[in-house]
C-alpha positions as CSV (number, residue, x, y, z in Angstrom):
1,M,-19.6,-26.1,-11.8
2,L,-18.5,-22.7,-10.3
3,T,-20.9,-19.8,-10.5
4,T,-19.9,-16.5,-11.9
5,D,-19.9,-15.0,-8.4
6,T,-17.7,-17.8,-7.1
7,Q,-15.3,-17.4,-9.9
8,A,-15.1,-13.6,-9.3
9,S,-14.5,-14.2,-5.6
10,D,-11.7,-16.7,-6.3
11,A,-10.1,-14.3,-8.8
12,A,-10.3,-11.4,-6.2
13,D,-8.7,-13.7,-3.5
14,T,-5.9,-14.7,-5.9
15,Y,-5.3,-11.1,-6.9
16,E,-5.0,-10.2,-3.2
17,A,-2.6,-13.1,-2.6
18,I,-0.4,-12.0,-5.5
19,M,-0.4,-8.4,-4.2
20,D,0.6,-9.8,-0.8
21,A,3.5,-11.6,-2.4
22,I,4.6,-8.5,-4.2
23,V,4.4,-6.4,-1.0
24,T,6.3,-9.0,1.1
25,Q,8.8,-9.6,-1.8
26,K,8.0,-13.3,-2.1
27,L,7.6,-12.0,-5.6
28,A,10.6,-9.7,-5.5
29,P,11.1,-6.4,-7.4
30,S,12.2,-7.1,-11.0
31,Q,11.6,-10.8,-10.6
32,K,10.3,-12.5,-13.8
33,V,6.7,-13.7,-13.7
34,S,4.7,-15.7,-16.2
35,E,1.4,-17.6,-16.4
36,N,3.3,-20.8,-15.4
37,I,5.0,-19.2,-12.4
38,L,1.7,-17.8,-11.1
39,S,-0.2,-21.0,-11.9
40,D,2.3,-23.1,-9.8
41,M,2.7,-20.6,-7.0
42,F,-1.0,-19.9,-6.4
43,D,-2.5,-23.1,-7.7
44,I,-4.6,-21.4,-10.4
45,G,-5.3,-22.1,-14.1
46,R,-3.3,-20.5,-16.8
47,A,-6.3,-18.5,-18.1
48,T,-6.9,-17.0,-14.6
49,A,-3.1,-16.3,-14.4
50,R,-3.2,-14.6,-17.7
51,N,-6.1,-12.4,-16.7
52,L,-4.5,-11.4,-13.4
53,I,-1.2,-10.6,-15.2
54,E,-3.1,-8.2,-17.5
55,R,-4.8,-6.6,-14.5
56,L,-1.5,-6.2,-12.6
57,L,0.1,-4.7,-15.7
58,A,-2.7,-2.2,-16.0
59,K,-2.1,-1.1,-12.4
60,Q,1.7,-1.1,-13.0
61,F,2.5,-3.7,-10.3
62,L,3.9,-5.8,-13.2
63,V,5.8,-4.4,-16.1
64,S,6.3,-5.8,-19.6
65,V,9.8,-5.4,-20.9
66,S,9.3,-7.5,-24.1
67,P,6.5,-9.5,-25.7
68,R,7.8,-12.6,-23.7
69,V,9.1,-11.1,-20.5
70,T,7.1,-9.7,-17.6
71,L,8.6,-8.5,-14.4
72,V,7.4,-7.5,-11.0
73,A,7.5,-3.7,-11.0
74,P,10.9,-2.4,-9.7
75,L,11.1,-0.7,-6.3
76,T,13.7,2.1,-6.3
77,L,14.4,5.4,-4.6
78,L,12.6,7.1,-7.5
79,D,9.4,5.0,-6.8
80,I,9.5,6.2,-3.2
81,K,9.8,9.8,-4.3
82,Q,7.1,9.5,-6.9
83,N,4.7,7.8,-4.5
84,F,5.1,10.4,-1.8
85,T,5.0,13.3,-4.3
86,L,1.6,12.1,-5.6
87,R,0.3,11.4,-2.1
88,K,1.2,14.9,-0.9
89,L,-0.6,16.3,-3.9
90,L,-3.8,14.2,-3.6
91,L,-4.4,13.0,0.0
92,P,-4.6,16.4,1.8
93,T,-7.3,17.6,-0.6
94,I,-9.2,14.3,-0.7
95,I,-9.2,13.9,3.1
96,S,-10.2,17.5,3.7
97,M,-13.2,16.9,1.4
98,A,-14.2,13.8,3.3
99,T,-14.2,15.3,6.8
100,P,-18.0,15.8,7.2
101,K,-18.7,12.2,6.5
102,V,-15.8,10.4,8.2
103,D,-16.6,7.5,10.6
104,H,-14.5,8.7,13.6
105,A,-15.3,5.6,15.7
106,S,-13.9,3.3,13.0
107,L,-10.7,5.4,12.7
108,A,-10.1,5.4,16.4
109,K,-10.6,1.7,16.7
110,L,-8.3,0.9,13.8
111,N,-5.6,3.3,15.1
112,E,-5.8,1.7,18.6
113,A,-5.4,-1.8,17.0
114,I,-2.5,-0.7,14.9
115,G,-0.7,0.7,18.0
116,K,-1.1,-2.6,19.9
117,M,0.4,-4.6,17.0
118,Q,3.7,-2.9,17.2
119,P,6.5,-3.7,17.3
120,V,6.2,-6.6,14.8
121,E,8.5,-9.6,14.5
122,R,6.8,-12.0,12.1
123,D,6.2,-11.3,8.5
124,E,2.6,-12.4,8.8
125,D,1.9,-9.8,11.5
126,A,3.8,-7.1,9.5
127,L,1.6,-7.8,6.5
128,Q,-1.6,-7.6,8.5
129,L,-0.4,-4.4,10.1
130,L,0.1,-2.9,6.6
131,K,-3.4,-4.0,5.5
132,M,-5.0,-2.5,8.6
133,N,-3.1,0.8,8.0
134,K,-4.2,0.9,4.4
135,K,-7.8,0.2,5.5
136,M,-7.6,3.1,8.0
137,N,-6.3,5.5,5.3
138,L,-9.0,4.5,2.9
139,V,-11.7,5.1,5.5
140,L,-10.7,8.7,5.3
141,V,-10.6,8.7,1.5
142,E,-13.8,6.7,0.9
143,A,-15.9,9.3,2.7
144,A,-15.1,11.9,-0.1
145,G,-17.4,9.9,-2.4
146,Y,-15.4,10.3,-5.6
147,P,-14.8,6.8,-7.2
148,L,-11.9,8.0,-9.4
149,M,-10.1,9.5,-6.5
150,L,-10.7,6.3,-4.5
151,E,-9.2,4.3,-7.3
152,W,-6.1,6.5,-7.4
153,A,-5.8,6.3,-3.6
154,H,-6.0,2.5,-3.6
155,Q,-3.1,2.3,-6.1
156,L,-1.0,4.8,-4.1
157,E,-1.7,2.9,-0.9
158,D,-0.8,-0.5,-2.4
159,T,2.5,1.0,-3.6
160,A,3.0,2.6,-0.1
161,M,2.6,-0.9,1.4
162,R,5.6,-2.0,-0.7
163,I,7.6,0.9,0.6
164,Y,6.5,0.6,4.2
165,W,7.5,-3.1,4.1
166,L,11.1,-2.0,3.9
167,Y,10.8,0.1,7.0
168,L,8.8,-2.5,8.9
169,K,11.4,-5.2,8.2
170,T,14.2,-3.0,9.5
171,E,12.5,-0.9,12.3
172,K,9.7,-3.3,13.3
173,R,7.2,-0.5,13.3
174,L,5.5,2.0,11.0
175,P,7.3,5.3,10.3
176,Y,4.8,7.4,12.3
177,S,3.2,6.9,15.6
178,T,-0.5,6.3,16.6
179,D,-0.3,9.5,18.5
180,Q,0.5,11.4,15.3
181,Q,-2.4,9.7,13.6
182,G,-4.7,10.5,16.6
183,L,-3.7,14.2,16.3
184,T,-4.7,14.1,12.6
185,F,-8.0,12.5,13.4
186,D,-8.7,15.2,16.0
187,I,-8.2,17.8,13.3
188,V,-10.5,15.9,11.0
189,K,-13.2,16.1,13.7
190,S,-12.7,19.8,14.0
191,D,-13.3,20.2,10.3
192,E,-10.6,22.8,9.6
193,P,-9.6,22.1,6.0
194,T,-6.6,24.4,5.8
195,R,-5.0,23.2,9.0
196,L,-5.8,19.6,8.1
197,K,-4.1,19.8,4.7
198,A,-1.0,21.3,6.4
199,V,-0.9,18.5,9.1
200,I,-1.3,15.7,6.6
201,E,1.4,17.1,4.2
202,T,3.8,17.5,7.2
203,M,3.2,14.0,8.3
204,L,3.8,12.6,4.8
205,V,7.0,14.7,4.5
206,Q,8.3,13.3,7.9
207,T,7.3,9.8,6.9
208,E,9.2,10.0,3.6
209,E,12.3,11.4,5.4
210,R,12.3,8.5,7.9
211,I,11.9,5.9,5.2
212,L,14.7,7.4,3.1
213,S,17.0,7.7,6.2
214,T,16.4,4.0,6.9
215,V,17.2,3.1,3.3
216,F,20.4,5.1,3.2
217,A,21.5,3.7,6.6
218,N,21.2,0.1,5.6
219,E,23.7,-1.5,3.3
220,Q,21.2,-4.2,2.2
221,F,19.4,-1.5,0.2
222,Y,22.5,-0.5,-1.7
223,S,21.3,-1.9,-5.0
224,Q,19.1,-0.7,-7.8
225,D,16.0,-2.5,-6.4
226,L,15.2,-2.1,-2.7
227,K,15.0,-5.6,-1.3
228,V,14.9,-7.1,2.2
């Protein structure tokens, strides 16, 4: 018989696997999902599938369009704009609050590893690159020490992974360089909140522009949902 800890660990692993499928579009934007679909796809019981659907609905990675129809959340130009708008509002402030407690060695190590992984050719490598990038961003946020802010940041980063997947699949690399990240980390070290906020906001603006330019330049994205 499985212990409560084992069940919780299995549920967490399955949740991550479903999120990976949403990011990589194995569960595509606006695709129908159900207890049966998730049970078959991830080899889980229907009760577990039901619980995970409820959790993903609460985090808005799934959407309910009727009592009997649940879809993967759409991925549109509006979603890109909303994600970047919120990140530009929240992240500069959160990260500037975290600067005295940031683990600079971890940041440098992650940034170096991310640089060595690019360009990416395989989907598996692209997913791992996105996870490492998310981890690096959350190292900055976690040091702020505000659980609610961290929860918001997690959700924004998960959505950002869906958006960056589009860019990675077409450009084979992230929409910003490790040199840009390194410059940001140097400013984090210097503990200059005003300058840091400006640099982070500028980097997010540039990243958004590059992603949107790629979307507009590729005919495969000329649909309501952005799919690759």
